[in-house]
C-alpha positions in Angstrom: -32.7 -271.4 -167.9 -35.4 -269.3 -166.3 -37.9 -272.3 -166.2 -35.7 -274.4 -163.9 -36.2 -274.6 -160.2 -33.9 -272.8 -157.8 -32.6 -276.2 -156.5 -31.6 -277.1 -160.1 -30.0 -273.8 -160.7 -28.0 -274.1 -157.4 -26.9 -277.7 -158.3 -25.7 -276.6 -161.8 -24.0 -273.3 -160.6 -22.0 -275.2 -158.0 -20.9 -278.0 -160.3 -17.1 -278.6 -160.2 -16.1 -277.4 -163.6 -17.2 -275.0 -166.4 -17.5 -278.0 -168.7 -19.9 -279.8 -166.3 -22.0 -276.7 -165.9 -22.2 -276.3 -169.7 -23.3 -279.9 -170.3 -25.8 -279.8 -167.3 -27.3 -276.7 -168.8 -27.7 -278.4 -172.2 -29.4 -281.4 -170.6 -31.8 -279.2 -168.7 -32.6 -277.3 -171.9 -33.6 -280.5 -173.5 -30.7 -280.6 -176.0 -29.0 -283.8 -177.2 -25.5 -284.2 -175.8 -22.5 -285.6 -177.6 -20.4 -288.5 -176.6 -17.7 -286.0 -175.4 -20.4 -284.3 -173.3 -21.4 -287.6 -171.7 -17.8 -288.2 -170.7 -17.6 -284.8 -169.1 -20.6 -285.8 -166.9 -19.2 -289.3 -166.3 -15.9 -288.1 -165.0 -16.8 -284.7 -163.6 -20.4 -284.5 -162.3 -21.4 -285.3 -158.7 -23.8 -288.1 -158.0 -26.5 -285.6 -156.8 -26.2 -283.6 -160.0 -26.5 -286.7 -162.1 -29.6 -287.7 -160.1 -31.2 -284.3 -160.8 -30.3 -284.5 -164.5 -31.5 -288.0 -165.0 -34.7 -287.5 -163.1 -35.4 -284.4 -165.2 -34.9 -286.5 -168.4 -37.2 -289.2 -167.1 -39.9 -286.6 -166.2 -39.7 -285.2 -169.7 -40.0 -288.7 -171.1 -43.0 -289.9 -169.0 -43.9 -288.3 -165.7 -43.6 -290.3 -162.4 -44.6 -293.7 -163.7 -42.5 -296.8 -163.1 -43.4 -299.9 -165.1 -43.2 -303.7 -164.5 -44.8 -306.8 -166.0 -45.9 -310.3 -165.1 -43.4 -312.6 -166.8 -41.5 -315.8 -166.5 -38.4 -317.2 -168.1 -37.6 -320.3 -170.0 -33.8 -321.1 -170.2 -33.6 -324.1 -172.6 -30.0 -325.0 -171.9 -26.7 -323.8 -170.4 -24.8 -325.9 -172.9 -23.1 -323.4 -175.2 -20.8 -323.4 -178.2 -19.2 -320.2 -176.7 -17.3 -319.9 -173.4 -17.2 -316.2 -172.5 -14.9 -315.3 -169.7 -17.5 -313.4 -167.7 -20.1 -316.2 -168.0 -21.0 -318.2 -164.9 -23.9 -319.9 -166.7 -22.2 -322.1 -169.3 -21.5 -325.7 -168.2 -20.2 -328.5 -170.3 -22.1 -331.7 -170.8 -21.7 -334.0 -167.8 -21.3 -331.2 -165.3 -23.8 -331.6 -162.5 -25.0 -328.0 -163.1 -25.6 -328.6 -166.8 -29.1 -328.9 -168.1 -30.7 -329.4 -171.6 -34.5 -329.1 -171.5 -36.6 -331.0 -174.0 -39.5 -329.3 -175.8 -41.9 -331.1 -173.4 -39.9 -329.9 -170.4 -40.3 -326.3 -171.6 -44.0 -326.7 -172.3 -44.4 -328.0 -168.8 -43.0 -324.6 -167.6 -45.6 -322.9 -169.6 -48.3 -325.2 -168.3 -47.3 -324.2 -164.8 -48.5 -320.7 -165.6 -51.7 -321.9 -167.4 -54.1 -320.1 -165.1 -51.7 -317.3 -164.0 -52.2 -313.8 -165.3 -48.8 -313.6 -166.9 -48.3 -311.6 -170.1 -44.8 -312.5 -171.3 -42.5 -315.4 -171.5 -38.8 -314.6 -171.9 -36.8 -317.3 -173.6 -33.0 -317.2 -173.8 -30.1 -319.5 -172.8 -26.9 -321.0 -174.1 -26.3 -321.5 -177.9 -27.0 -325.2 -178.3 -24.7 -326.8 -180.9 -27.4 -329.1 -182.5 -30.5 -327.0 -182.9 -31.3 -324.7 -185.8 -34.0 -322.2 -186.3 -36.7 -324.7 -187.2 -36.4 -326.3 -183.7 -36.9 -322.9 -182.0 -39.6 -321.8 -184.4 -41.6 -325.0 -183.6 -41.1 -324.3 -179.8 -42.7 -320.9 -180.2 -45.6 -322.5 -182.1 -46.1 -325.0 -179.3 -46.1 -322.2 -176.7 -48.6 -320.1 -178.6 -50.9 -323.1 -179.0 -50.9 -323.4 -175.2 -51.0 -319.7 -174.4 -51.9 -317.6 -177.4 -52.5 -314.6 -175.2 -48.9 -314.2 -173.9 -46.1 -312.3 -175.7 -43.1 -314.4 -176.7 -39.8 -312.5 -176.2 -37.2 -314.9 -177.4 -33.6 -315.5 -178.4 -30.7 -313.1 -178.1 -28.8 -311.9 -181.2 -26.1 -314.4 -180.3 -28.6 -317.3 -180.4 -30.3 -315.9 -183.5 -27.0 -315.7 -185.4 -26.1 -319.3 -184.8 -29.6 -320.8 -185.3 -30.2 -318.8 -188.5 -26.8 -319.6 -190.1 -27.1 -323.3 -189.1 -30.3 -323.4 -191.2 -28.6 -321.6 -194.2 -30.9 -318.6 -194.0 -30.3 -314.9 -194.1 -31.1 -312.9 -190.9 -34.2 -311.4 -192.6 -35.4 -314.9 -193.7 -34.8 -316.4 -190.3 -36.5 -313.6 -188.3 -39.5 -313.6 -190.7 -39.9 -317.3 -190.0 -39.8 -316.7 -186.3 -42.3 -313.9 -186.5 -44.6 -316.1 -188.5 -44.3 -318.7 -185.8 -45.4 -316.3 -183.1 -42.3 -314.4 -182.0 -43.3 -311.0 -180.7 -40.0 -309.4 -179.7 -36.4 -310.2 -179.0 -34.4 -309.6 -175.8 -31.2 -307.5 -175.7 -28.7 -310.1 -174.4 -25.3 -310.7 -176.1 -24.4 -307.1 -176.5 -21.8 -307.2 -173.7 -19.5 -304.3 -174.6 -19.0 -303.3 -178.3 -15.4 -302.2 -178.2 -13.6 -304.6 -180.5 -10.4 -305.0 -178.5 -12.2 -305.5 -175.2 -14.7 -307.9 -176.8 -11.8 -310.0 -178.1 -10.6 -310.4 -174.5 -13.9 -311.2 -172.8 -15.9 -313.0 -175.5 -13.6 -313.4 -178.6 -15.5 -316.2 -180.3 -18.9 -314.5 -180.0 -20.5 -312.4 -182.7 -19.1 -308.9 -183.1 -20.8 -305.6 -182.4 -21.8 -305.0 -186.0 -23.5 -308.4 -186.2 -25.4 -307.7 -183.0 -26.6 -304.4 -184.4 -27.4 -305.8 -187.8 -29.6 -308.5 -186.3 -31.5 -306.0 -184.3 -31.9 -303.7 -187.3 -33.3 -306.5 -189.4 -35.7 -307.3 -186.6 -36.9 -303.7 -186.4 -37.4 -303.6 -190.2 -39.7 -306.6 -189.8 -41.7 -304.9 -187.1 -40.1 -307.0 -184.3 -39.2 -304.7 -181.4 -36.3 -305.5 -179.2 -34.4 -304.4 -176.1 -30.7 -303.5 -175.8 -28.2 -304.3 -173.1 -24.7 -303.4 -172.0 -22.5 -305.4 -169.6 -20.7 -303.0 -167.3 -18.5 -303.1 -164.3 -15.7 -305.4 -165.5 -12.7 -304.2 -167.5 -14.3 -301.4 -169.6 -13.8 -297.7 -169.3 -16.3 -294.9 -169.6 -15.1 -294.3 -173.1 -16.1 -297.9 -173.9 -19.5 -297.5 -172.3 -20.3 -294.2 -174.1 -19.1 -295.7 -177.4 -21.5 -298.7 -176.8 -24.4 -296.4 -176.1 -23.5 -294.2 -179.1 -23.9 -297.1 -181.5 -27.2 -298.0 -180.0 -28.4 -294.4 -180.1 -27.5 -294.2 -183.8 -29.4 -297.4 -184.6 -32.4 -296.2 -182.6 -32.4 -292.9 -184.6 -32.7 -295.0 -187.8 -35.3 -297.6 -186.7 -37.0 -296.6 -183.5 -37.3 -300.3 -182.7 -35.8 -300.5 -179.2 -38.2 -300.6 -176.3 -35.7 -300.3 -173.5 -32.0 -300.1 -172.6 -30.9 -302.4 -169.8 -27.4 -302.0 -168.2 -26.4 -305.4 -166.8 -24.0 -305.5 -163.9 -21.0 -307.9 -164.0 -21.0 -310.4 -161.2 -17.7 -312.2 -160.5 -18.5 -315.6 -159.0 -17.9 -318.8 -160.8 -16.3 -317.4 -163.9 -12.7 -316.7 -165.2 -12.9 -313.0 -164.4 -13.5 -313.6 -160.7 -10.3 -311.7 -159.9 -12.2 -308.4 -160.7 -14.0 -306.7 -157.9 -17.7 -306.0 -158.3 -18.3 -302.3 -158.8 -20.0 -300.2 -156.1 -23.6 -299.2 -155.9 -22.5 -295.6 -156.5 -21.0 -296.7 -159.8 -24.3 -298.5 -160.6 -26.2 -295.3 -160.1 -23.8 -293.2 -162.0 -24.1 -295.6 -164.9 -27.9 -295.5 -164.9 -27.9 -291.7 -164.8 -25.5 -291.3 -167.7 -27.5 -293.9 -169.7 -30.8 -292.0 -169.2 -29.2 -288.7 -170.0 -27.3 -289.8 -173.1 -29.9 -292.2 -174.6 -32.5 -289.5 -175.3 -34.2 -291.6 -178.0 -34.8 -294.6 -175.7 -38.2 -294.3 -174.1 -37.4 -296.7 -171.2 -34.4 -297.5 -168.9 -34.7 -300.8 -167.1 -33.1 -301.9 -163.8 -33.0 -305.7 -163.9 -33.6 -306.3 -160.2 -32.4 -309.9 -160.0 -28.9 -308.6 -161.0 -28.9 -305.6 -158.7 -30.9 -306.6 -155.7 -34.1 -305.0 -154.6 -32.6 -302.1 -152.6 -30.3 -301.0 -155.4 -33.2 -301.4 -157.9 -35.3 -299.0 -155.8 -32.4 -296.6 -155.5 -32.0 -296.6 -159.3 -35.5 -295.0 -159.6 -33.8 -291.7 -158.5 -31.3 -292.0 -161.4 -33.5 -292.2 -164.4 -34.8 -295.8 -164.3 -38.5 -296.2 -165.1 -38.9 -300.0 -165.4 -38.1 -302.8 -162.9 -38.7 -305.8 -165.3 -41.1 -308.3 -163.9 -42.3 -310.9 -161.4 -40.0 -313.7 -162.9 -41.2 -316.3 -160.4 -37.8 -317.9 -159.8 -37.4 -319.0 -163.4 -34.0 -317.7 -164.2 -30.5 -318.8 -163.0 -28.2 -316.6 -165.0 -27.4 -314.1 -162.3 -27.9 -316.4 -159.3 -25.1 -318.6 -160.7 -22.8 -315.5 -160.8 -23.3 -314.6 -157.2 -26.1 -312.1 -157.4 -27.9 -311.2 -154.1 -31.2 -312.6 -155.4 -30.5 -316.3 -155.4 -34.2 -317.3 -156.1 -35.6 -314.2 -157.9 -39.3 -313.9 -157.6 -41.7 -311.1 -156.7 -45.4 -310.7 -156.7 -47.0 -307.9 -158.6 -48.1 -306.3 -155.3 -44.5 -306.7 -154.0 -43.0 -304.8 -157.0 -45.7 -302.2 -156.8 -44.9 -301.6 -153.1 -41.2 -301.2 -154.0 -42.1 -298.5 -156.5 -44.4 -296.7 -154.1 -41.7 -296.7 -151.5 -39.8 -294.4 -153.9 -42.7 -292.0 -154.1 -43.6 -293.1 -157.7 -46.6 -294.6 -159.4 -46.4 -298.4 -160.3 -48.0 -299.3 -163.6 -48.3 -302.9 -164.9 -47.5 -303.0 -168.6 -47.3 -305.4 -171.5 -44.1 -306.2 -173.4 -44.4 -303.0 -175.5 -45.2 -300.8 -172.6 -48.9 -300.5 -173.1 -50.4 -299.8 -169.6 -52.5 -302.7 -168.3 -53.2 -301.7 -164.7 -52.3 -298.9 -162.2 -51.4 -300.3 -158.8 
């Protein structure tokens, strides 16, 4: 460990347990840690030590750069065939908060950005009972006709499962059709938590973990990159979190198709799990750090600022995060309906850049696949 700074040596040598010191040393040596090692850190390492370890992992992955992009969302509907217990977004037909956008409504959202320098549209929402993959493929074609220059990141694995099966296709066939229609990547939503027993409790009628992973694997085989998520801060344990990340890490070893991992914080307003308290900012930071340390084959760790709030998003940059998502322009309601601090999420590029600079880091605007477009 002779190449490490005195501060790092001091931090490791004063760690609480021999096990923590051993795992910290392995991380600083660039070694892959096991699931058991990750649990040693999760339960035993101090927050300052986790910050040091995660920051070192981030430096090894890509210096002091923090990424963001210029993006907007389209949320076609909050009608959904599923009714997950943690969800504040789903509303039945007739509810005053229910919406079901037509294709023309969605194209109007795209037209709103006709002369804006956006690079990505993110499309995800409820699983509509009536629409199959052909409807959603045609939507992508229409968007590409209006803005052939922007990247279309669309449809979570949960939406894809339903729309592809409804059309009687295999996952490979359905994803190939969407790619031909202009799909560039898929988001990571719908992963929630992979543990089977816990998943039965919080989203029992939704696709299981293996199906989620299979859909992403098929996408990667077709050259469609994706993101991965994990819903944390509800009723899961650290064992559940590490198991979730282990399955993602194993798939990434095989396909190298994930762009980023995005831990998503559970918010407790307007859903049937509102009796659970929201976890602390300290727990958020611990979770980011463990994610960065354990997921050594994920190039990027994203803090989704509409879910966290701006202050916590900036703080996360000291715990391994290297991406703050994008400008969004008040086009998503998923987290605001669940009680997140950002009720109308929107930031300018210069605003995000200033947040990143306030942490002493370098803001870089990117495209969907993390190709740098501009240094701010």
